[in-house]
N, C-alpha and C positions, 0 to 999 in steps of 0.2 A: 540421515537417509542417503543412500547411494545416489549419485547424480543420474546415472543411466536408469536406475530403477525408478527414481522419482519422476524422470521425464516420461518413461514408458507408462507409469501409473497415471500421471496427469493426462496423457493422451487417451489411455484406455477408459478411465472414469469419465472424462469429459465427453468422449465420443459416445459411450454407451448411454449416459444420461441424456445427452442431446438427442440421440436417435429415439430413445424411449419417450422423451418428453414430446417430441414432434409426433411420434406414432400415436400417442395417447390423446393428443389434443387437436391435431390438424384434421379438418374435413374438407369437403369440396368447396364450401363457401369461403373458408379461410384461404384456400389456394386461389380462388377467383379474386379475392381481395388483394392478395399479394401480386397477382398478375396485372391488376389494374392500378397498382401503386404508381405514384408520380415519380418518374425517374429523376427529375431535377431535384426534388426534395430528398430522394434517396442519396443523390450525389452530395447534397448539402450535409446530410448526416455523416457520410463517409469523409467529407472534407474536414470535419471537426477532429478526426483522429490525428492527422499530422499536426494540427494546432495543439492537441494534448501533448504530443511529444515535444514540440517546439517550446511550449511554455515550461514544461518540466525541465528541459535542457537549460533554458535561460535561468530557471530557478537554481539549478546546480551552479551555474557560473556566478550568480549573485552571491550565493552562500559561500562559495570558495573565495570570492573577493573579500567577504567579511572576515575570513580567516587569514587574509593577507596574501592570497595566491590568485593568479590569473590562470584560467583554463580555457582553451579554445572551444568554440561551439561544437566542433566535430567531436571532441572528447566528451562534452556534456551530453550530446545525443547518444554516444556509445554507452555512457553510464546509465542513461535512461533505458535503453533497450536491454542492456545486461541485467538491469534490475527486474525486468519482466521475466527473463529467463530464470534468474535466481529465485524469484518468488514462486514461479510455476513448479519448481522441482522440490520445494520444501513445504512441510506443514506450516500453517499459519503465516505463510508468505514471508518467512524470516530469512531467506537465503540470499537476498540481493546484496546485503551489506558487505560480506567478505569480498565479493568480486569488485564492488565499487571501491572499497578501501585499498585493495591491491592495485587497481588501475590508477587511483589517485597517487599512491606511493610511487608507482613507476613514472609518474609525471611530476615528481618533486614535492609532493605534499606528505609530510610525516604521518605515520599511522595514527597518532593521537588526534591530529587535526582532521584526518580522514574520517575517524570515528565520529568526531563532533559534527562534521559536515553532513554525514548520512543521518545522524541522530536528529539534527535540526530539521532536515528535509522531512523526515518521517513525522516529527512532531507538528510541523506546519500542515502536513496533509491531514493529520488527525484533528487538528484545530479547526481547519476550514470545513472538513467533513462533519465534525461535531456541531459547528455553528449552523450548518445548513438545516439541521433538524429543528431547533427551536425557531429559526427565522421562518421556515416554511409554515410552521404552526402559527406564528404571529401574523404573517401576511394572509393566511387562509385559516381562520380560527375553526371553521367547520370541516376541516380537511379530513379528520379522523372520526367524524360522527358515526357512531355505531360500530367502530373498530377498536374496541377496548384493548385487545391484546397488543395490537400495533402501537396504540397510544402509550400503554405501559412500557413497551419496549423502547419507545422513543424517549420517555422520561428516564428510564434506566440508563440508556446510552449517554444521554446528556449529563447525568449524574456521574457516570464513570469518567467522562471527559473532564469534568470539573475536578474530580479527585486526582486524575493524572497530572493536570496542570498545577494543582496544589502541591503535589509531590515534587514536581520540577522546581517550583518556586522555593520550596523548603530546601531542596538540595543545593540551590544557588545561594540562598540567604543564610542557611544554617547547616553547613556541611558537617559540623561537629555533631549535630543531632542525628544525622544520617549514620555517622560512624558509630555512635553509641547504640542506636537502634539495631544496626546490623550485628554489633557485638553481643547484644542481649539475645537476639534471635539465634546466633551461632552457639551461645552458651546453652540455650534451651535445646537445640539440636543435639549437643553433646550429652546433656542429661537424658535425652530420649534414646541415646545410643546410636544415633544416625551418623555421627562423625566420631572418629577416635580422638583421644587426648593429644596425640602427636600432631594432628592436623589443625587443632584449634587455633594456635597462635599464627600458624602460617596462613590460614584463611582470613583471620582478622587483619593481619598485615597486608595481605593482598587486597582485601576490600578497601582498607584505608588508602592504599596507594592509588587504586582505581578511582576512588572518590576525589582525591586530590587532582589527578590528571583530568578527570571529567570537569571538575569545577574550574580549573585553570583555563581549559580550552573554551568552555562555555562563557566564562567571564570575558575572555579576550574577544569573543564574538560581539557581545553586547557593548563593551567599552570602546572597541576600535572599529566596529563595522556596522553601526546602527543603521546607516543609510542603506547599505547593501542588504541587511536583514529585512528592512522594510520593503525593499525592491523584491526580495525573494518571496515575501508574504504576498505581494501583489501578483507575482507570477503564479504563485500557488493558487490564489483565488481564481485567476483566469484559467489555469489548467483544470481546476475542479469544475468550473462553470462549463467549459467546453466538454468535459467528460459527462457531466450530468445532463447536458443538452442533447446528447446523441439519441437517447430514448424518446424524448418528446418529438424530435425530428422524424424518427421512424414511424411513430404513431401518426403524425401529421401527414407523412407520405402516403399512408394507407387510407387517408380520407376519414379518419376517426377523430372525435373530439379530443382535444389535448387539455389535460389538467396539469399545467407545468409544475406548480408548487407541490402537488401531490406526487408527481413522478420524481421530483428532486428528493422529497422526503423518503419515499420507498427505496430509491437507489442508495441514498446515504445510509439508511438502516442496513440494507443488504451488504454494501461494501464494508461497512464497519464490522458487521458480523463475520465476514470472511476472514478477518484477522484472527479469529478464534476457531476456525474450522481445521481439523487435523489432517484433511486430505491435501495432497500437493496442490498449491495454488488455489485452494478452495474449490477444486474441480468437483463437479457433481452437485455440491450445495449451491453454487452460483447459478447453474442452469435450472436445476429443480426449484430452488428457492425463488429465482427470478420468475419462473412460470407461475408459481403460487402467488407471489406478491403482485405481479403485473395484472392479475385478474381483477384487481381493484381499479385498473385503468382502462382495460379493453375486455372484450368478450373472451370467455375461456378458450374458445377454439382458435383465438389469435395469440393468447398469452404465451404459449409454449414456443411458437414460431418466433415471436417477438423477443423472448428471452434469449434464445439461441443466436438470433441475428445480432442482438445488442452485445452479447458476450463475445461473438466473433469479431465485431468491429473494435470494441474497446480493449479486449484482452488478447485474443488469439493472434491478431496481427502483430502486436508488440512481442509476444512470445516467439513467433516465427522468426522475426528479425533478430531478436536477442539470442535465440538458439544458434542461428547461423554465425553471428558474431562471436559467441562463446566458443564454437568449434574452431573458428579461424584464429582467435586470439590465444585461447588456452589449449584447446583440445579437450575432449570430455574427461580424459584421464587426469590432466592437470587441474581441471575444474574440480574433480573429485578431491584432490589434495587441498585446494584452497577452501572449499566449503567446510572442511573439518579442522582447519588450523585455527589456533588461537591468534589473537592480535600480535603477540610476541613472536610467534612462529612466522607469521606473514612478514613481519618486519625483518627478521633475520634471513629469510629465504628469498625475498624479492631482489631482483637484479638491480645493480647500480644504474642510475639514470645518467 
């Protein structure tokens, strides 16, 4: 997707759905509730946002150290905000990686290790986010009583997380199995006529080479940087806890009863689902889905306003800073090139450090 088009679409969809959500749910009593909200508690909710960014930046630094490289905190913060921008302009939030890899390369980290750093960061996020779901259900067994659909969704997402980590483990322990499986899949695609015979060997060779590079970099993480990986996991946990605590603080500020574990569960489900939403940055689904999910926590006339406020604090603030940084560092035209380049093209086109 084009960068400018993705950014405009993100803003358009998010604005329209936010306005529509508020218009359909807010009434006089919810406005009165907002006006009576405790300002100190609102400030507490807002103060968690810089902590989210800081812990994410510290995580980047720790994972980079595990790869054998040091990066300053300023660069780590830039990587964090650039990721907000990249995720906002692409479907399923997949656009942050190329920008991060490019910036890491400019600061002396090879592309292969940059890919590994961003991959480990993403996997840590999914791990902690996935763990939040069963833990919330363990600490509050009656949390989803009468909510069969959400309970089934929670079980499904937990199962998906287990499957993802099983694949990661297999890819590290048995890379030859991954190569054979990909070769079989490629052969099946050839028989179905989806790829030509001339591309068959080239695809298999490319996949095998990528598996070797991935395996080498990932193994170097675990063999040479276990302590830093553990530190990165700790910062990931703190970052996620800060992020998942913004919503309970907003509810608390409005003088409503807070169900902390339930709010953590609903946010984890929603945030995980946004990875599979085809709109840029999950826009529209986050606001509308949040309004629907948060009705299990607060009255309906408050849920829409709460969802938009939560989204604004947790996401829009980072997207704003990330967009300004992207314009300053790349310019939107250069960002257009980076988002569409392969890892090899990034490697060959990046300036020397």
